[in-house]
C-alpha positions in Angstrom: 22.5 5.3 11.7 21.9 1.6 11.0 20.6 0.8 7.6 16.9 0.1 7.1 16.1 -3.4 5.8 12.6 -4.1 4.4 11.5 -7.7 4.2 8.6 -8.2 1.7 6.7 -10.7 -0.2 6.1 -11.1 -4.0 5.7 -7.7 -5.6 2.9 -8.9 -7.8 0.7 -9.9 -5.0 1.8 -8.6 -1.6 -0.3 -5.5 -1.1 0.8 -5.1 2.5 4.5 -5.0 1.4 3.8 -2.3 -1.2 2.7 0.1 1.5 6.0 0.7 3.4 7.9 0.4 0.1 5.9 3.3 -1.3 6.5 5.4 1.9 10.2 4.7 2.0 10.7 5.3 -1.7 8.5 8.4 -2.0 10.2 10.0 1.1 13.7 9.2 -0.4 14.7 7.2 2.7 17.5 4.8 1.8 16.8 1.1 2.5 17.6 -2.4 1.4 15.0 -5.0 0.6 14.7 -8.8 0.6 11.9 -10.7 -1.0 10.5 -13.9 0.5 8.2 -15.7 -2.0 4.8 -16.4 -0.5 3.0 -19.8 -0.2 6.2 -21.9 -0.6 7.2 -24.7 1.7 9.8 -22.6 3.4 7.9 -19.2 3.5 6.8 -19.3 7.1 10.2 -20.4 8.4 12.1 -17.7 6.4 9.7 -15.0 7.6 9.9 -16.1 11.2 13.7 -15.6 11.0 12.8 -11.9 10.9 9.5 -11.8 12.9 7.6 -14.1 15.1 4.4 -12.8 13.6 5.2 -14.9 10.5 4.0 -12.2 8.1 5.5 -9.6 5.8 6.3 -6.8 5.6 9.0 -6.5 8.3 11.3 -3.6 8.8 14.7 -4.2 10.4 16.6 -1.3 11.8 19.8 -2.4 13.5 18.6 -4.6 16.4 15.1 -3.3 16.2 12.3 -5.1 14.4 9.0 -3.5 13.4 6.1 -5.5 11.9 2.7 -4.6 10.5 2.5 -2.0 7.7 0.8 0.7 9.8 3.4 0.3 12.6 6.2 0.6 10.1 4.7 3.8 8.6 4.4 5.3 12.1 8.0 4.3 12.9 9.2 6.0 9.7 7.3 9.1 10.5 8.9 9.2 13.9 12.4 8.5 12.7 12.2 10.9 9.8 10.0 13.8 10.8 11.5 16.1 8.2 10.0 13.9 5.5 6.4 14.8 6.6 4.9 11.4 6.1 2.0 12.7 8.2 0.6 16.1 7.0 1.0 19.4 8.7 -1.9 20.6 10.8 -3.8 18.8 13.6 -7.0 18.3 11.6 -5.1 16.9 8.6 -3.0 14.5 10.7 -6.1 13.3 12.5 -7.8 12.7 9.1 -4.8 11.0 7.6 -4.3 8.6 10.6 -8.0 7.8 10.7 -8.0 7.0 7.0 -4.9 4.9 7.3 -6.3 2.9 10.2 -9.6 2.4 8.5 -7.7 0.9 5.6 -5.6 -1.3 7.9 -8.6 -2.9 9.6 -11.4 -2.5 7.0 -12.6 -3.2 3.5 -12.3 -7.0 3.8 -14.9 -7.5 1.1 -13.0 -5.6 -1.5 -9.6 -7.2 -0.5 -11.1 -10.7 -0.7 -12.9 -10.2 -4.0 -10.2 -8.2 -5.8 -6.7 -9.4 -4.6 -3.8 -7.3 -5.8 -2.4 -8.8 -9.0 -0.3 -6.4 -11.2 0.0 -8.9 -14.0 -3.7 -9.4 -14.4 -5.2 -7.8 -17.6 -7.5 -4.9 -16.8 -11.0 -6.5 -16.7 -14.1 -5.9 -14.6 -15.7 -8.7 -12.6 -19.1 -9.1 -10.9 -19.1 -7.3 -7.6 -21.2 -8.1 -4.5 -23.1 -5.4 -2.7 -20.6 -5.6 0.2 -17.7 -4.9 -2.3 -19.7 -2.0 -3.9 -20.2 -0.5 -0.4 -16.4 -0.7 0.2 -15.8 1.0 -3.1 -18.3 3.8 -2.4 -16.7 4.4 1.0 -13.2 4.7 -0.4 -14.3 6.8 -3.3 -16.0 9.2 -0.9 -12.9 9.3 1.4 -10.6 10.1 -1.5 -12.9 12.7 -3.0 -13.6 14.5 0.3 -9.9 14.4 1.4 -8.7 15.8 -1.9 -11.3 18.6 -1.6 -10.4 19.4 2.1 -6.7 18.9 2.2 -5.2 18.1 -1.2 -5.1 21.5 -2.9 -1.3 21.8 -2.8 -0.5 18.6 -4.6 -1.9 15.5 -6.5 -2.2 13.2 -3.5 -4.7 12.9 -0.6 -3.0 15.6 1.6 -1.1 17.4 -1.2 2.3 15.7 -0.9 2.6 11.9 -0.8 2.4 10.5 2.7 1.5 7.6 4.8 -2.2 7.7 4.0 -1.3 7.4 0.3 1.0 4.5 1.0 -1.8 2.7 2.8 -4.2 3.2 -0.1 -1.7 2.4 -2.9 -2.8 -1.2 -3.2 -6.4 -0.2 -3.4 -5.4 2.1 -6.3 -4.0 -0.9 -8.1 -7.1 -3.0 -7.4 -9.5 -0.3 -8.7 -7.3 -0.1 -11.9 -6.8 -3.8 -12.4 -10.5 -4.7 -12.0 -11.6 -1.6 -14.0 -13.7 -0.2 -11.1 -15.4 3.0 -11.9 -14.9 5.9 -9.5 -15.5 9.6 -9.5 -13.3 11.8 -11.7 -11.5 13.2 -8.7 -10.6 9.7 -7.4 -9.5 8.6 -10.9 -7.2 11.6 -11.1 -5.8 10.6 -7.7 -5.3 7.0 -8.9 -3.4 8.2 -12.0 -1.1 10.3 -9.8 -0.2 7.3 -7.6 0.2 4.9 -10.6 2.6 7.4 -12.3 5.0 7.8 -9.3 8.5 6.5 -9.9 8.2 4.4 -6.8 5.2 2.5 -8.1 6.6 2.2 -11.6 9.7 0.6 -10.2 7.7 -1.8 -8.0 5.5 -2.8 -11.0 8.5 -3.3 -13.3 9.9 -5.8 -10.8 6.5 -7.4 -10.2 6.1 -8.1 -13.9 9.4 -9.9 -14.0 8.5 -12.3 -11.2 7.9 -16.0 -12.1 5.9 -17.0 -9.0 2.1 -17.7 -9.5 -0.3 -17.9 -6.6 -3.2 -19.8 -8.1 -5.6 -19.1 -5.2 -5.5 -15.4 -5.7 -5.8 -15.4 -9.4 -9.2 -14.0 -10.4 -10.5 -14.8 -13.9 
């Protein structure tokens, strides 16, 4: 089988890149990675060498190119069914896919107000009502999912899967901006933050020298 090659952006900031990295790493699927620093003069050109969409992440698999985080996760689940990136059971899979897609297209207020920044000291900021509504929705999703499907492990559906990968950057945002959630959601966050995959990502992120001033929140 051809090697998987994941093209990503800066690990400190690129929330969309974190998602397939977490899925691949937690499922123990071998892959290579390349980092293209964001917001540099040659960024768009370099990314378009891999995908006409001009955005990261991009997964290269031989002659095949897959772009968009959610599509990459679906591709991995199809290629590696034994890794169970979607949970067993029709109801659980439907819930996991619904949650993953809601994350993919939603929560813009939270994403805009609280960009992922792993170097930022943990400190709260003033939040709009729209951001608070996003937080409440996510907290409720996590809490209900853990209650309904997560009894056999520490993650949303027990074992780590694609839904967790999609919400991993939200976990970092809630932690970075000291956002208060239910005890059940905080325990879930701690589980994600403690994974070897995330710890490896964060270690690399903290060593990066690039700074994106427009996403630095005081």
